[in-house]
N, C-alpha and C positions, 0 to 999 in steps of 0.2 A: 504494500500500500504506500501511497505517497504521503510523506509527513507534512505537517504544518506547524507553525510556531504556537505554543501554548504557554500561557502564564496562569498560575493559580495564586491568587493573593487574598489573604484574609486580613481582618483587623490586627491579627498578631504578626503579620509579615508575609514575606514571599515563601510559598510552599514549593512551587515548581516553576522553572523557567527553562524550557527546552523544546524538543520536537516530539510530536505525538502523531500517530496514524489514525486514531479514532478517539472520540470523546462522546460518552452518553451520560446525560444528566437528567434529573427529574425537574421539570419546570412546573409552574402552577397549573398548567393546562395539559400536562402529560410529559412523557419522555421525549427528549430531543437528542438525536444522533448527529454528530458533526464529523465530516470527513474533509479532506483537502478539497478546496474549490467550493465550499459551502457559500451560499449567498450571504450578504451582510444582514445581520439581525441582532436584536437585543431581546432577551427574555428573562423574566423574573424566575428565580429558583424556588422550588418547593422543598420538601424533605424527602430524601431518598438516597439510593446508592448511586455513586458515580463510577463509571468504568472508563479507565484511561488505558489505551493500547500504545505502548512504547516499544520500539524495536521488536515487534511481534509478540510481546508479553503483556498480558492483562493485569492491571492493578485495580483494586477496588477501594472505595472510600465512602465514608458517611459524609454527605454534602447537604448542608441545611441553610436555607435562606440565601439572599443575595441576588446576584444576576450573572448572566453569561452574555458575552458579546462576540460577534464575529465581524471584523472590519478588514476588508481587503485581504482575506485569507488568514489573518492573525486572530487567534482565539484568546480571550481573556475571561477567566472564571473568577468571580469575586464573591465567594460565599461568605456568609456570616461564620459558619463553622465548617471545617474540612479536616477529616481525620482518616489517614490511610488505615486500612483494615488491620494491619499488623501493629498499629499504634493504639488501637482501641483497648481500653481496660474493660474487659467483659464483666468483671465483678462490679466495677463502678456503674456500668450501664444497668446491670441487674438491680443494684441497690436503688438507683434512680427510678427504675420501673416500679419497684416495690413501694417507694415513697409516693409516687404518683397514684398508684392503685389505692393506697390507703386513703389518700385525700378524696379520690373519686367515690369511695365507699362511705365516707362520712355523711351523716344526715344534715348537719348544719353548715355545709360548705356554701360559701357565697358564689355568685356567678363568676366573679373575677378569679377566685381560687379554682373553680372548676375549669375555666379556660386555660389557666396556667398549668394545671395538672394534666389536662388533655394534651397540651403541647409537650410537656415533659415526657408523658407516656409515649407519644409518637416519636420523639427524638430518641428515647431509650430503645424503642423497638427497632428503629432504623440502625442504631449503633450495634445492637445485639445481632441483628441479621447480617450486617456487613462483617462483623467480627467473626461470626461463625461460618461465613462463606455461603450463606443461603440467599 
């Protein structure tokens, strides 16, 4: 496959700056696959697994929030959170999932607490899924 330039930048700094052959990310309207020669576009990111193919090898990451842009063949991924699968602490993700579920099962939870717990639950599920390779 033909490579294209890819930058992955989070609020914590530069995660990746190099060549990739394929990028698949979850946007707010579904999965978006990018190959060399993709048309110019900008899309908001949802929560899901990102797949990056570099030198014929697939790497997976939890990619949450932010945006992706393609401009003149160069791709910039600016997620709020981006964690390579091998860097995810599965025990921490499980603990976060348990805390979120506990809040969701409380009877006196406010609407704000419910929304925050649902987001935390979704993030934890994405991180656990990516970490386990599923």
